[in-house]
C-alpha positions in Angstrom: 100.1 147.6 30.4 99.0 150.7 28.6 96.3 150.0 26.0 97.3 152.9 23.8 100.7 151.4 23.3 99.1 148.0 22.5 96.7 149.6 20.1 99.6 151.4 18.4 101.6 148.2 18.2 98.7 146.4 16.4 98.2 149.3 14.0 101.9 149.3 13.1 101.9 145.6 12.7 98.9 145.7 10.3 100.2 148.7 8.4 103.9 147.6 8.2 104.9 151.2 8.6 105.0 153.6 11.5 103.9 156.5 9.2 100.7 154.7 8.1 100.0 153.7 11.7 100.4 157.3 12.8 97.9 158.4 10.1 95.4 155.8 11.2 95.7 156.7 14.8 95.7 160.5 14.1 99.0 161.0 15.9 102.5 161.9 14.8 105.0 159.3 13.6 107.2 160.3 16.5 104.4 159.5 18.9 104.1 156.0 17.3 107.8 155.5 17.7 107.7 156.5 21.4 104.8 154.2 22.2 106.4 151.2 20.5 109.7 151.9 22.4 107.8 152.1 25.7 106.0 148.8 25.0 109.3 147.2 24.1 110.8 148.4 27.4 107.9 147.0 29.3 108.1 143.6 27.7 111.9 143.5 27.6 112.0 142.4 23.9 112.2 144.0 20.4 108.9 143.9 18.6 109.9 145.4 15.2 112.9 145.5 13.0 113.2 148.7 10.9 113.7 148.0 7.2 113.9 150.3 4.1 110.3 149.3 3.4 109.0 150.1 6.9 108.8 147.9 10.0 108.7 144.1 10.2 107.7 142.1 13.2 110.4 140.2 15.0 109.8 136.7 16.2 108.8 138.1 19.6 106.5 140.6 17.8 104.8 137.8 15.9 104.3 135.9 19.2 102.8 138.9 20.9 100.5 140.0 18.1 97.6 137.6 18.7 97.6 138.3 22.4 97.6 142.1 21.7 94.6 141.7 19.5 92.8 139.7 22.3 93.7 142.4 24.8 92.0 145.1 22.6 89.0 142.9 22.1 88.7 142.4 25.8 88.9 146.1 26.4 86.2 146.8 23.8 83.9 144.2 25.5 84.6 145.8 28.9 83.6 149.2 27.6 80.5 147.8 25.9 79.4 146.0 29.1 78.9 149.3 30.9 77.9 151.6 28.1 74.3 152.8 28.6 71.8 150.5 26.9 74.4 147.8 26.2 74.5 146.0 29.5 71.6 144.1 31.0 69.2 145.9 33.3 69.9 144.6 36.8 66.8 144.4 39.1 66.4 143.0 42.6 63.1 141.2 43.1 63.8 139.8 46.7 62.6 136.3 45.9 61.6 134.2 42.8 58.0 133.5 43.8 56.8 136.9 44.9 54.8 139.6 43.2 57.9 141.6 42.2 59.2 138.6 40.2 55.8 138.4 38.5 56.0 142.1 37.6 59.4 141.5 36.0 58.1 138.6 34.0 55.3 140.8 32.7 57.9 143.4 31.7 60.0 140.8 29.9 57.0 139.6 28.0 56.2 143.2 26.9 59.8 144.0 26.1 61.7 140.8 25.2 64.3 142.9 23.4 65.7 144.3 26.7 68.3 142.1 28.4 67.6 141.5 32.1 69.7 140.3 35.0 67.4 139.5 37.9 68.9 139.2 41.4 67.6 138.5 44.9 69.0 140.6 47.8 67.7 139.9 51.3 67.5 143.2 53.3 66.6 146.7 52.3 69.9 148.2 53.5 71.8 145.9 51.1 69.4 146.7 48.3 69.7 150.5 48.8 73.5 150.2 49.0 73.5 148.2 45.7 71.3 150.8 44.0 73.5 153.7 45.2 76.7 152.0 44.1 75.4 151.0 40.7 75.7 147.3 41.4 71.9 147.1 40.5 69.7 149.5 38.6 66.5 149.0 40.7 64.9 147.1 43.6 61.4 146.2 44.6 60.8 147.0 48.2 58.1 148.1 50.7 59.1 151.6 51.7 59.7 153.6 53.7 60.3 151.7 56.9 59.7 153.5 60.2 62.7 155.6 61.2 64.6 154.6 58.0 64.0 157.3 55.3 65.6 156.6 51.9 68.7 158.5 51.0 68.1 161.7 49.1 69.6 160.3 45.9 67.2 157.3 45.9 63.8 157.7 44.1 60.8 155.5 44.7 57.3 155.0 43.3 54.6 152.7 44.5 53.9 150.1 41.8 51.6 147.4 43.4 49.3 146.9 46.3 49.2 143.1 46.8 46.2 141.8 48.8 47.1 139.3 51.6 45.3 136.0 51.7 45.0 133.5 54.6 46.4 130.1 53.8 45.0 127.2 55.8 45.0 123.4 55.7 41.8 121.4 55.0 41.1 120.8 58.8 41.5 124.4 59.9 38.5 126.1 61.5 38.3 128.7 58.8 39.1 126.4 55.8 35.5 126.5 54.6 35.1 130.3 54.7 34.7 132.2 51.4 36.4 135.2 53.1 37.5 136.2 56.6 37.7 139.5 58.3 40.7 140.7 60.2 38.5 140.7 63.3 37.7 137.0 62.8 41.4 136.2 62.8 41.9 137.5 66.3 42.8 134.4 68.5 43.9 132.3 65.6 47.6 131.3 65.4 49.2 132.6 62.3 52.7 131.1 61.7 55.3 133.0 59.6 58.8 131.7 60.3 60.2 133.9 57.6 59.7 137.1 59.6 63.2 138.5 60.3 63.4 141.5 62.8 64.6 144.6 61.0 63.2 143.8 57.6 60.6 145.8 55.9 58.2 142.9 55.8 58.6 142.3 59.6 57.8 146.0 60.2 54.7 145.6 58.0 53.4 142.6 60.0 54.3 144.2 63.4 51.9 147.1 62.5 49.2 144.7 61.3 49.4 142.8 64.7 49.4 146.0 66.7 46.4 147.5 64.9 44.1 144.4 64.7 45.2 142.3 67.7 46.4 139.4 65.7 48.7 136.6 66.9 51.6 136.0 64.5 54.3 133.6 65.5 57.7 133.6 63.9 59.1 130.7 66.0 61.2 127.9 64.6 63.7 127.7 61.8 62.7 128.9 58.3 63.0 125.9 56.0 61.4 127.6 53.1 58.0 127.6 51.5 57.8 123.9 50.9 58.2 123.1 54.6 55.8 125.9 55.5 53.1 124.4 53.2 53.6 120.9 54.6 53.2 122.2 58.2 50.1 124.3 57.4 48.5 121.3 55.6 49.1 119.0 58.6 48.4 121.3 61.5 44.8 122.4 62.0 45.7 125.0 64.5 48.0 126.9 62.2 47.4 129.3 59.3 49.7 131.7 57.5 49.5 134.9 55.4 50.5 134.8 51.7 50.5 137.5 49.1 47.7 137.1 46.6 50.2 137.1 43.7 52.7 134.8 45.3 53.1 131.8 43.0 53.2 128.5 45.0 52.3 125.0 43.8 51.6 122.5 46.6 51.5 118.7 46.4 48.3 116.9 45.6 46.5 115.9 48.7 47.5 118.9 50.8 44.1 120.5 50.3 45.3 123.9 51.1 42.9 126.9 51.0 43.6 130.5 49.9 41.0 132.7 51.6 40.6 136.4 50.9 40.9 138.7 54.0 38.5 141.7 54.2 37.2 144.5 56.4 39.7 146.0 55.7 41.7 144.1 53.1 45.4 144.2 54.1 47.6 145.0 51.1 51.4 144.8 50.9 52.8 147.9 49.2 55.5 147.2 46.6 57.6 150.1 45.4 60.4 150.4 42.9 63.6 152.0 44.0 66.3 153.5 41.7 69.1 156.1 41.8 68.0 159.4 40.4 71.2 159.7 38.3 71.0 156.2 36.8 71.3 156.7 32.9 70.3 153.2 31.8 67.6 153.7 29.1 65.8 150.4 30.0 65.2 151.8 33.5 62.9 154.5 32.1 61.2 151.8 30.0 60.6 149.7 33.1 59.2 152.7 35.0 56.9 153.5 32.2 55.7 149.9 31.9 54.9 149.7 35.6 53.1 153.1 35.6 50.9 151.9 32.7 50.1 148.5 34.3 49.9 149.5 38.0 46.5 149.5 39.7 45.3 152.2 42.0 46.7 152.6 45.5 45.1 153.2 48.9 41.7 152.0 47.6 38.7 152.2 49.8 38.5 149.2 52.2 42.2 148.4 52.1 44.9 148.8 54.8 48.6 149.6 54.8 50.8 150.9 57.6 50.9 154.7 57.9 54.6 154.7 57.0 53.8 153.2 53.6 51.4 156.0 52.5 53.2 158.7 50.4 53.2 162.1 52.1 
């Protein structure tokens, strides 16, 4: 159904005359007559009866009028939902407990007037495709993975280097350490069942293992962070890596330890990705906020894979 004909019908019904409706719509009276006739053909009923005083709604016209008004309101809402600045800013944070989610919470506190729609996409290919299609406005990722350069229309900027920490149970051999070096971790079993081949985080840990001779096991099903914490707490031979800004609350009695890793300190590089032609004004506000709050990158004594360092 053509919305122009519906809008013309409502204008004519409100005015009671085709001539006044034509003036309101800035068209000719003949155009109004043609639109009404076309709408009547589509519906198969007469909507108006012409009278010496103008045009009166028929019974069918009276029945159609409230639905016509709702059609126009729905059309206005649809347009407003995609008009720049009117729809929420959609951002992918990968998971609800990670550093990217924390960055978005900080942005929301600083700019509560901006509507946000936070989503969680799994892999970088899906996230990049969503950014390119406009399904989301931005995504937090570690880029660029080896052999997978970003498309030319995708921009990125490094926004956070998150230090890794070792998480152990109370009976682990390193549980009492105030810090551990990467060299000290050689020979210890680090269990990370969430590592999925082909993801950017798996590529990061593959390079960490290769460079420092670590042992990271990704065996067994991934039942989520709660099951991971239970296993680490109960198994003295296992430890795991966790981002320093990952928010996790473990049950009383677990006695888990977060231990800084040093010499060098491995940091996970978070970047923001967006389409270079995205016009959403809140995206520029988000980028400015992250630029103002981000700490320095590639600091002395830290480590990231070579592919994560901007060239």
